[in-house]
N, C-alpha and C positions, 0 to 999 in steps of 0.2 A: 487535568491533573495539576495540582498545586506545586509550586516550586518554593523551596526554602531560599532565604537570602544567600546562604552558602552555595547551593546548587546554581543559582543564577549567576553569582560571581564566578564560579568555576567554569560555567558555560562560556561566559565572556572571555575569560583568560585562555580557554582552550579552543576558541572559535567553533563551538558547537551551537548551531542555530536551533531555533524551535522547529524548523522543518526537519532537521537531522534527528532531533529528539523524537518527533512524531514517527519517523521511519523506524527508528530503533524500537520504540515501544510497540508499534503495530506489527513489525515483521521479525523482530528479534526473538531469540530463544531465552525463555525464563528459567532461572536456576535459583536454588535457595542460597541466601547469603547469611553472613553472621548476624546474630541478634534477631532472627526471624524475618528479616527483610528479603527482598528478591533482587537478583541481579539480572539485567537484560543485556544480552550480548548480540551484536550484529556484526558477523564476520564474513569471511569469503563465501562460505556455503550459503548463508542467508542472502548475501548480495547476488550470487549466481542464481538462486531460486527466484528471487524477485525480478531479476532481469529476464529470466526465461518466461515468467508469467507475463511480464510486460510485452515481450516479443510476441507471445501467443495472442494477447489482446490486440496488439497492433495488426497482426495478421487477420484476425476476425474483423476488425474495423475495415481493413482493405477489402475483404470479401463482402462486407455488408453494404459497401457503396452502391448506390442506385437500386437498392432493394425497396420495394413497396409492400405494405401489408394492408389489406382491406379488413376493417373491423366493424362489426355492428353488434350493439348490445353486449359488448365484452367478449364476443366470439370472433375468432379469426376465420374469415370466409375464404380468403385466398392470398397468395403471395406471388410476386413476380419481379423481374428485373427490368428497369427502364434503361434506355440508352442515353 
């Protein structure tokens, strides 16, 4: 997404990094704004939902450790855990 000079200046003044901008745009709630624009809001609910999703993903990562999958010609033949 392109930034206007005004938006870039305001981001610098308000310590809003491109990483923060990416989070707000990807996980925020879109609402209609004046003039046909859209407003994207990332508040407490959005933050809690994102943290819950990340915790679930971390849990799955932990459970996936030492898992092996045997694949041949795009078909999963078997799975097992190694020690």
